[in-house]
mmCIF file of the C-alpha atoms, coordinates in Angstrom:
data_MODEL
# 
_entry.id   MODEL 
# 
loop_
_atom_site.group_PDB 
_atom_site.id 
_atom_site.type_symbol 
_atom_site.label_atom_id 
_atom_site.label_alt_id 
_atom_site.label_comp_id 
_atom_site.label_asym_id 
_atom_site.label_entity_id 
_atom_site.label_seq_id 
_atom_site.pdbx_PDB_ins_code 
_atom_site.Cartn_x 
_atom_site.Cartn_y 
_atom_site.Cartn_z 
_atom_site.occupancy 
_atom_site.B_iso_or_equiv 
_atom_site.pdbx_formal_charge 
_atom_site.auth_seq_id 
_atom_site.auth_comp_id 
_atom_site.auth_asym_id 
_atom_site.auth_atom_id 
_atom_site.pdbx_PDB_model_num 
ATOM 1   C CA . MET A 1 1   ? 57.105 112.343 -94.595  1.00 0.00 ? 1   MET A CA 1 
ATOM 2   C CA . ALA A 1 2   ? 55.748 112.947 -98.071  1.00 0.00 ? 2   ALA A CA 1 
ATOM 3   C CA . ALA A 1 3   ? 58.116 113.474 -100.966 1.00 0.00 ? 3   ALA A CA 1 
ATOM 4   C CA . LEU A 1 4   ? 58.995 117.099 -101.561 1.00 0.00 ? 4   LEU A CA 1 
ATOM 5   C CA . SER A 1 5   ? 58.258 118.880 -104.803 1.00 0.00 ? 5   SER A CA 1 
ATOM 6   C CA . SER A 1 6   ? 61.006 119.680 -107.246 1.00 0.00 ? 6   SER A CA 1 
ATOM 7   C CA . PRO A 1 7   ? 62.999 122.841 -106.485 1.00 0.00 ? 7   PRO A CA 1 
ATOM 8   C CA . LEU A 1 8   ? 61.722 124.511 -109.652 1.00 0.00 ? 8   LEU A CA 1 
ATOM 9   C CA . ARG A 1 9   ? 58.106 123.908 -108.660 1.00 0.00 ? 9   ARG A CA 1 
ATOM 10  C CA . VAL A 1 10  ? 58.748 125.246 -105.158 1.00 0.00 ? 10  VAL A CA 1 
ATOM 11  C CA . CYS A 1 11  ? 60.513 128.322 -106.573 1.00 0.00 ? 11  CYS A CA 1 
ATOM 12  C CA . ARG A 1 12  ? 57.582 129.020 -108.874 1.00 0.00 ? 12  ARG A CA 1 
ATOM 13  C CA . GLY A 1 13  ? 55.162 128.574 -105.987 1.00 0.00 ? 13  GLY A CA 1 
ATOM 14  C CA . ILE A 1 14  ? 57.081 131.027 -103.804 1.00 0.00 ? 14  ILE A CA 1 
ATOM 15  C CA . LEU A 1 15  ? 57.184 133.563 -106.637 1.00 0.00 ? 15  LEU A CA 1 
ATOM 16  C CA . LYS A 1 16  ? 53.437 133.098 -107.181 1.00 0.00 ? 16  LYS A CA 1 
ATOM 17  C CA . GLU A 1 17  ? 52.776 133.875 -103.508 1.00 0.00 ? 17  GLU A CA 1 
ATOM 18  C CA . LEU A 1 18  ? 55.133 136.851 -103.693 1.00 0.00 ? 18  LEU A CA 1 
ATOM 19  C CA . ARG A 1 19  ? 53.248 138.144 -106.734 1.00 0.00 ? 19  ARG A CA 1 
ATOM 20  C CA . ALA A 1 20  ? 49.939 137.760 -104.856 1.00 0.00 ? 20  ALA A CA 1 
ATOM 21  C CA . ILE A 1 21  ? 51.327 139.808 -101.951 1.00 0.00 ? 21  ILE A CA 1 
ATOM 22  C CA . GLN A 1 22  ? 53.174 142.561 -103.820 1.00 0.00 ? 22  GLN A CA 1 
ATOM 23  C CA . GLY A 1 23  ? 51.358 142.795 -107.136 1.00 0.00 ? 23  GLY A CA 1 
ATOM 24  C CA . PRO A 1 24  ? 52.878 143.161 -110.608 1.00 0.00 ? 24  PRO A CA 1 
ATOM 25  C CA . THR A 1 25  ? 56.010 144.965 -109.377 1.00 0.00 ? 25  THR A CA 1 
ATOM 26  C CA . TYR A 1 26  ? 57.228 141.944 -107.412 1.00 0.00 ? 26  TYR A CA 1 
ATOM 27  C CA . LYS A 1 27  ? 60.265 141.454 -109.705 1.00 0.00 ? 27  LYS A CA 1 
ATOM 28  C CA . ARG A 1 28  ? 61.772 144.716 -108.464 1.00 0.00 ? 28  ARG A CA 1 
ATOM 29  C CA . SER A 1 29  ? 61.556 143.751 -104.788 1.00 0.00 ? 29  SER A CA 1 
ATOM 30  C CA . GLN A 1 30  ? 64.432 142.685 -102.563 1.00 0.00 ? 30  GLN A CA 1 
ATOM 31  C CA . ALA A 1 31  ? 62.568 139.503 -101.650 1.00 0.00 ? 31  ALA A CA 1 
ATOM 32  C CA . TYR A 1 32  ? 62.442 138.437 -105.314 1.00 0.00 ? 32  TYR A CA 1 
ATOM 33  C CA . ASN A 1 33  ? 66.152 139.109 -105.764 1.00 0.00 ? 33  ASN A CA 1 
ATOM 34  C CA . TYR A 1 34  ? 67.036 137.188 -102.597 1.00 0.00 ? 34  TYR A CA 1 
ATOM 35  C CA . ILE A 1 35  ? 64.879 134.163 -103.496 1.00 0.00 ? 35  ILE A CA 1 
ATOM 36  C CA . MET A 1 36  ? 66.275 133.942 -107.021 1.00 0.00 ? 36  MET A CA 1 
ATOM 37  C CA . GLU A 1 37  ? 69.842 134.378 -105.748 1.00 0.00 ? 37  GLU A CA 1 
ATOM 38  C CA . GLN A 1 38  ? 69.412 131.560 -103.213 1.00 0.00 ? 38  GLN A CA 1 
ATOM 39  C CA . PHE A 1 39  ? 67.873 129.164 -105.726 1.00 0.00 ? 39  PHE A CA 1 
ATOM 40  C CA . ARG A 1 40  ? 70.615 129.878 -108.268 1.00 0.00 ? 40  ARG A CA 1 
ATOM 41  C CA . LYS A 1 41  ? 73.390 129.608 -105.691 1.00 0.00 ? 41  LYS A CA 1 
ATOM 42  C CA . ASN A 1 42  ? 72.187 126.266 -104.309 1.00 0.00 ? 42  ASN A CA 1 
ATOM 43  C CA . LYS A 1 43  ? 71.388 124.585 -107.606 1.00 0.00 ? 43  LYS A CA 1 
ATOM 44  C CA . VAL A 1 44  ? 72.935 121.112 -107.774 1.00 0.00 ? 44  VAL A CA 1 
ATOM 45  C CA . THR A 1 45  ? 74.205 119.921 -111.117 1.00 0.00 ? 45  THR A CA 1 
ATOM 46  C CA . GLY A 1 46  ? 74.591 116.269 -111.992 1.00 0.00 ? 46  GLY A CA 1 
ATOM 47  C CA . GLU A 1 47  ? 73.334 113.250 -110.110 1.00 0.00 ? 47  GLU A CA 1 
ATOM 48  C CA . ARG A 1 48  ? 75.009 113.713 -106.760 1.00 0.00 ? 48  ARG A CA 1 
ATOM 49  C CA . TYR A 1 49  ? 73.415 113.544 -103.353 1.00 0.00 ? 49  TYR A CA 1 
ATOM 50  C CA . CYS A 1 50  ? 73.905 116.685 -101.334 1.00 0.00 ? 50  CYS A CA 1 
ATOM 51  C CA . ARG A 1 51  ? 72.537 116.830 -97.810  1.00 0.00 ? 51  ARG A CA 1 
ATOM 52  C CA . ALA A 1 52  ? 72.636 120.639 -97.764  1.00 0.00 ? 52  ALA A CA 1 
ATOM 53  C CA . GLN A 1 53  ? 70.623 120.717 -100.984 1.00 0.00 ? 53  GLN A CA 1 
ATOM 54  C CA . GLN A 1 54  ? 67.972 118.462 -99.440  1.00 0.00 ? 54  GLN A CA 1 
ATOM 55  C CA . GLU A 1 55  ? 67.819 120.709 -96.378  1.00 0.00 ? 55  GLU A CA 1 
ATOM 56  C CA . LEU A 1 56  ? 67.445 123.811 -98.539  1.00 0.00 ? 56  LEU A CA 1 
ATOM 57  C CA . ASN A 1 57  ? 64.748 122.126 -100.600 1.00 0.00 ? 57  ASN A CA 1 
ATOM 58  C CA . HIS A 1 58  ? 62.883 121.279 -97.380  1.00 0.00 ? 58  HIS A CA 1 
ATOM 59  C CA . ASP A 1 59  ? 63.309 124.850 -96.068  1.00 0.00 ? 59  ASP A CA 1 
ATOM 60  C CA . SER A 1 60  ? 62.007 126.334 -99.306  1.00 0.00 ? 60  SER A CA 1 
ATOM 61  C CA . HIS A 1 61  ? 59.032 123.963 -99.299  1.00 0.00 ? 61  HIS A CA 1 
ATOM 62  C CA . THR A 1 62  ? 58.281 124.979 -95.700  1.00 0.00 ? 62  THR A CA 1 
ATOM 63  C CA . TYR A 1 63  ? 58.496 128.664 -96.638  1.00 0.00 ? 63  TYR A CA 1 
ATOM 64  C CA . LEU A 1 64  ? 56.071 128.115 -99.518  1.00 0.00 ? 64  LEU A CA 1 
ATOM 65  C CA . CYS A 1 65  ? 53.658 126.424 -97.124  1.00 0.00 ? 65  CYS A CA 1 
ATOM 66  C CA . LEU A 1 66  ? 53.979 129.374 -94.716  1.00 0.00 ? 66  LEU A CA 1 
ATOM 67  C CA . LEU A 1 67  ? 53.222 131.925 -97.457  1.00 0.00 ? 67  LEU A CA 1 
ATOM 68  C CA . ALA A 1 68  ? 50.216 130.009 -98.759  1.00 0.00 ? 68  ALA A CA 1 
ATOM 69  C CA . SER A 1 69  ? 48.839 129.408 -95.263  1.00 0.00 ? 69  SER A CA 1 
ATOM 70  C CA . THR A 1 70  ? 49.272 133.054 -94.311  1.00 0.00 ? 70  THR A CA 1 
ATOM 71  C CA . ARG A 1 71  ? 47.409 134.195 -97.420  1.00 0.00 ? 71  ARG A CA 1 
ATOM 72  C CA . THR A 1 72  ? 44.579 131.748 -96.718  1.00 0.00 ? 72  THR A CA 1 
ATOM 73  C CA . HIS A 1 73  ? 44.440 132.819 -93.072  1.00 0.00 ? 73  HIS A CA 1 
ATOM 74  C CA . MET A 1 74  ? 44.177 136.487 -94.012  1.00 0.00 ? 74  MET A CA 1 
ATOM 75  C CA . ALA A 1 75  ? 41.346 135.743 -96.466  1.00 0.00 ? 75  ALA A CA 1 
ATOM 76  C CA . LEU A 1 76  ? 39.427 133.793 -93.827  1.00 0.00 ? 76  LEU A CA 1 
ATOM 77  C CA . HIS A 1 77  ? 40.111 136.463 -91.215  1.00 0.00 ? 77  HIS A CA 1 
ATOM 78  C CA . GLU A 1 78  ? 38.694 139.151 -93.541  1.00 0.00 ? 78  GLU A CA 1 
ATOM 79  C CA . LEU A 1 79  ? 35.615 137.033 -94.188  1.00 0.00 ? 79  LEU A CA 1 
ATOM 80  C CA . TYR A 1 80  ? 34.717 135.956 -90.658  1.00 0.00 ? 80  TYR A CA 1 
ATOM 81  C CA . HIS A 1 81  ? 36.265 138.488 -88.288  1.00 0.00 ? 81  HIS A CA 1 
ATOM 82  C CA . SER A 1 82  ? 33.569 140.670 -86.856  1.00 0.00 ? 82  SER A CA 1 
ATOM 83  C CA . LYS A 1 83  ? 33.720 144.377 -87.497  1.00 0.00 ? 83  LYS A CA 1 
ATOM 84  C CA . GLY A 1 84  ? 31.852 145.303 -84.347  1.00 0.00 ? 84  GLY A CA 1 
ATOM 85  C CA . GLU A 1 85  ? 28.669 144.036 -82.815  1.00 0.00 ? 85  GLU A CA 1 
ATOM 86  C CA . ALA A 1 86  ? 26.564 142.093 -85.310  1.00 0.00 ? 86  ALA A CA 1 
ATOM 87  C CA . SER A 1 87  ? 22.792 141.948 -85.088  1.00 0.00 ? 87  SER A CA 1 
ATOM 88  C CA . THR A 1 88  ? 21.181 138.649 -84.246  1.00 0.00 ? 88  THR A CA 1 
ATOM 89  C CA . LYS A 1 89  ? 19.716 138.396 -87.729  1.00 0.00 ? 89  LYS A CA 1 
ATOM 90  C CA . SER A 1 90  ? 23.071 138.963 -89.483  1.00 0.00 ? 90  SER A CA 1 
ATOM 91  C CA . ALA A 1 91  ? 24.870 136.551 -87.116  1.00 0.00 ? 91  ALA A CA 1 
ATOM 92  C CA . ALA A 1 92  ? 22.295 133.853 -87.862  1.00 0.00 ? 92  ALA A CA 1 
ATOM 93  C CA . ALA A 1 93  ? 22.563 134.509 -91.606  1.00 0.00 ? 93  ALA A CA 1 
ATOM 94  C CA . MET A 1 94  ? 26.378 134.188 -91.415  1.00 0.00 ? 94  MET A CA 1 
ATOM 95  C CA . VAL A 1 95  ? 26.071 130.562 -90.296  1.00 0.00 ? 95  VAL A CA 1 
ATOM 96  C CA . GLY A 1 96  ? 23.142 129.767 -92.595  1.00 0.00 ? 96  GLY A CA 1 
ATOM 97  C CA . LEU A 1 97  ? 20.224 130.054 -90.190  1.00 0.00 ? 97  LEU A CA 1 
ATOM 98  C CA . ARG A 1 98  ? 17.066 132.145 -90.134  1.00 0.00 ? 98  ARG A CA 1 
ATOM 99  C CA . LEU A 1 99  ? 15.396 133.642 -87.113  1.00 0.00 ? 99  LEU A CA 1 
ATOM 100 C CA . PRO A 1 100 ? 11.924 132.348 -86.296  1.00 0.00 ? 100 PRO A CA 1 
ATOM 101 C CA . THR A 1 101 ? 9.060  134.629 -87.166  1.00 0.00 ? 101 THR A CA 1 
ATOM 102 C CA . GLN A 1 102 ? 6.872  136.130 -84.480  1.00 0.00 ? 102 GLN A CA 1 
ATOM 103 C CA . PRO A 1 103 ? 3.454  134.504 -84.091  1.00 0.00 ? 103 PRO A CA 1 
ATOM 104 C CA . GLY A 1 104 ? 0.689  136.674 -85.465  1.00 0.00 ? 104 GLY A CA 1 
ATOM 105 C CA . VAL A 1 105 ? 2.903  138.531 -87.979  1.00 0.00 ? 105 VAL A CA 1 
ATOM 106 C CA . PHE A 1 106 ? 1.669  138.004 -91.525  1.00 0.00 ? 106 PHE A CA 1 
ATOM 107 C CA . ASN A 1 107 ? 2.918  140.160 -94.386  1.00 0.00 ? 107 ASN A CA 1 
ATOM 108 C CA . THR A 1 108 ? 4.021  142.945 -92.025  1.00 0.00 ? 108 THR A CA 1 
ATOM 109 C CA . ARG A 1 109 ? 0.451  143.244 -90.739  1.00 0.00 ? 109 ARG A CA 1 
ATOM 110 C CA . ILE A 1 110 ? 0.199  142.568 -87.033  1.00 0.00 ? 110 ILE A CA 1 
ATOM 111 C CA . ILE A 1 111 ? -2.814 140.636 -85.849  1.00 0.00 ? 111 ILE A CA 1 
ATOM 112 C CA . ARG A 1 112 ? -3.557 141.098 -82.175  1.00 0.00 ? 112 ARG A CA 1 
ATOM 113 C CA . TRP A 1 113 ? -4.272 137.831 -80.446  1.00 0.00 ? 113 TRP A CA 1 
ATOM 114 C CA . GLU A 1 114 ? -6.661 139.527 -78.053  1.00 0.00 ? 114 GLU A CA 1 
ATOM 115 C CA . SER A 1 115 ? -8.931 140.693 -80.891  1.00 0.00 ? 115 SER A CA 1 
ATOM 116 C CA . ILE A 1 116 ? -9.399 137.255 -82.450  1.00 0.00 ? 116 ILE A CA 1 
# 
């Protein structure tokens, strides 16, 4: 398992995600108060090893990952989720393709093959 980030970095990351979700009034939310209370309550002073502190650090890192992944998922869902039936042309354009042109169509003038 990779080394976890410092608790301060994780706390800042969680608050950044909270700010992205709730906007500039995030400091008045119950979630902000709870997160700050938990980080202050479980702060370890000195150079002692505390198994509970390591578990809380892992839990907070996991929560940060959940928030970031959820935000990314919602952005991708908004971008690619269909809003009804898409035309063939728009579906092809979404994946970077173009539809083939009809033979005999030049500059919106139709040339009849029978008349040539």
